[in-house]
C-alpha positions in Angstrom: 0.0 0.0 0.0 0.9 3.7 -0.3 3.2 4.9 2.5 4.2 8.5 3.3 3.2 9.8 -0.2 2.2 13.4 -0.9 -0.2 14.4 -3.7 -0.1 18.1 -3.8 -1.1 20.9 -6.2 -2.8 18.6 -8.7 -5.8 18.9 -11.1 -7.3 15.4 -11.1 -10.1 14.8 -13.5 -11.7 12.3 -16.0 -10.1 9.3 -14.2 -13.1 7.0 -14.8 -12.8 5.6 -11.3 -11.5 7.1 -8.1 -9.9 10.5 -8.2 -7.4 9.5 -5.5 -7.4 5.9 -4.2 -5.3 5.2 -1.0 -5.5 1.5 -0.1 -3.2 0.0 2.6 -0.2 1.9 3.9 -0.4 5.0 6.0 0.7 8.6 6.6 -0.2 9.9 3.2 -1.2 13.5 2.4 -3.5 14.9 -0.3 -3.5 18.7 -0.3 -4.3 21.7 -2.5 -5.9 19.6 -5.3 -8.9 20.2 -7.5 -10.7 16.8 -8.1 -13.6 16.6 -10.5 -15.4 14.5 -13.1 -14.5 11.2 -11.6 -16.2 7.8 -11.4 -18.0 7.8 -14.7 -16.8 4.4 -16.0 -16.1 1.9 -13.2 -17.8 1.2 -9.9 -19.2 4.6 -9.2 -15.8 6.0 -8.1 -15.3 8.6 -5.3 -13.3 11.8 -5.4 -11.0 10.6 -2.6 -11.2 7.0 -1.4 -9.1 6.2 1.7 -8.9 2.7 3.0 -5.8 3.0 5.1 -4.6 4.6 8.3 -3.5 8.0 9.5 -3.8 10.1 6.4 -4.3 13.9 5.9 -6.7 15.5 3.5 -6.6 19.3 3.4 -7.5 22.2 1.1 -9.3 20.2 -1.6 -12.3 21.1 -3.8 -14.2 18.1 -5.1 -17.2 18.1 -7.4 -19.0 16.3 -10.2 -18.3 12.9 -8.7 -20.4 9.7 -9.3 -20.3 8.6 -5.7 -19.0 10.1 -2.5 -16.7 13.2 -2.6 -14.6 11.9 0.3 -14.6 8.4 1.9 -12.1 8.2 4.8 -10.1 5.5 6.5 -9.0 5.2 10.1 -7.6 8.2 12.0 -7.9 10.4 9.0 -7.7 14.2 9.5 -9.8 16.2 7.0 -9.7 20.0 7.0 -10.6 22.9 4.7 -12.3 20.6 2.2 -15.1 21.8 0.0 -17.4 19.1 -1.5 -20.4 19.8 -3.8 -22.3 18.2 -6.6 -21.3 14.7 -5.6 -23.2 11.3 -5.5 -24.5 12.1 -9.0 -24.9 8.5 -10.2 -25.5 6.4 -7.1 -27.4 6.4 -3.7 -27.0 5.7 0.0 -23.8 7.8 0.1 -22.9 11.3 1.1 -20.7 14.2 0.1 -18.6 13.1 3.1 -19.0 9.4 3.8 -17.6 7.1 6.5 -18.0 3.4 6.9 -16.1 0.8 9.0 -13.6 3.4 10.3 -12.7 5.0 13.5 -11.0 8.1 14.9 -11.4 10.5 12.0 -11.5 14.3 12.5 -13.2 16.8 10.3 -12.7 20.5 10.7 -13.7 23.5 8.5 -15.4 21.6 5.7 -18.5 22.2 3.6 -20.8 19.8 1.7 -23.6 21.1 -0.5 -25.9 20.3 -3.4 -25.4 16.5 -3.6 -28.2 15.2 -5.9 -28.4 11.9 -7.8 -29.9 11.0 -11.1 -33.7 10.5 -10.9 -33.3 6.9 -12.1 -31.5 6.0 -8.8 -33.7 3.6 -6.8 -31.5 3.7 -3.6 -31.7 6.2 -0.7 -30.9 9.7 -2.0 -27.6 11.4 -1.2 -26.9 13.0 2.2 -24.6 15.9 2.7 -22.7 14.1 5.5 -23.2 10.3 6.1 -21.6 8.6 9.1 -22.5 5.0 8.3 -22.4 1.7 10.2 -19.2 0.9 12.0 -17.9 4.5 11.7 -17.0 5.3 15.3 -15.4 8.0 17.4 -15.7 10.7 14.7 -15.2 14.4 15.5 -17.1 17.0 13.4 -16.2 20.6 14.0 -17.1 23.7 12.1 -19.0 21.9 9.3 -21.5 23.6 7.1 -23.6 21.1 5.2 -27.0 21.2 3.5 -28.9 21.6 0.2 -28.7 17.9 -0.5 -31.4 15.5 -1.7 -31.8 13.7 1.6 -30.5 14.6 5.1 -28.0 17.2 6.0 -26.5 14.6 8.4 -27.2 10.9 8.8 -25.7 8.2 10.8 -26.5 4.5 11.4 -28.2 4.1 14.8 -26.4 0.7 15.3 -23.0 2.5 15.7 -20.9 1.9 18.7 -18.5 4.6 20.1 -19.1 8.3 20.1 -19.8 11.2 17.8 -18.6 14.6 18.7 -20.2 17.7 17.3 -18.7 21.2 17.6 -20.4 24.0 15.7 -22.1 22.0 13.0 -25.0 23.3 10.8 -27.3 20.3 11.4 -29.1 19.8 14.7 -27.1 17.3 16.7 -30.2 16.3 18.6 -32.3 15.5 15.5 -33.3 11.9 14.5 -30.9 11.3 11.6 -33.1 8.4 10.3 -36.3 10.5 10.2 -38.3 11.1 7.0 -37.5 14.7 6.8 -35.9 15.6 3.5 -33.4 18.2 4.7 -33.4 17.7 8.4 -33.5 20.5 11.0 -30.8 23.0 11.2 -28.8 23.8 14.3 -30.0 27.1 15.7 -26.7 27.4 17.6 -24.6 27.1 14.5 -22.2 30.1 14.3 -21.2 30.9 10.8 -18.7 33.5 12.0 -16.5 30.6 13.2 -16.3 29.2 9.6 -13.2 30.1 7.6 -14.9 30.0 4.2 -12.2 31.9 2.5 -9.7 29.2 3.5 -11.9 26.2 2.5 -11.0 24.5 -0.8 -8.1 25.6 -2.9 
């Protein structure tokens, strides 16, 4: 697997599958990259797919992706990442998506306008989806919404903890409810968001 690699300052597009795919290995960094138009040909690829340990994703803009914009592995640090217009050709995913992982931290990120094709018969996209067996995740300063399903959703069978610090969805809401957008967090403070530093 990849080990201590750095992918920096790249335009990644038209790959047909994942934009960046990190499997095995650890301690890789993906930063200051524009990732778009990925996943059109094989397996509904993601913008960044991480199936490894202790990686860093920062200052990325990801859009026009067939599946999730970002899918993280264990102990991944994600910061200043802008995701929009993802999950365009699949369902039951999110702009940010976690599954079977633990200990990831997200800070200063946005996820908006994730809509799938009308032919999709699966659950519609969510802005942020913390799926089954994704545990001990920290979400801080996250603005997410304007997606086809929930602003935030997680599997109620999860073990471990979820930590929310200044997030735009209501941490007390039922994430498996039938509400299309889900309630917003009245305590969300946009002044703490560093929008000008998010993305590239």
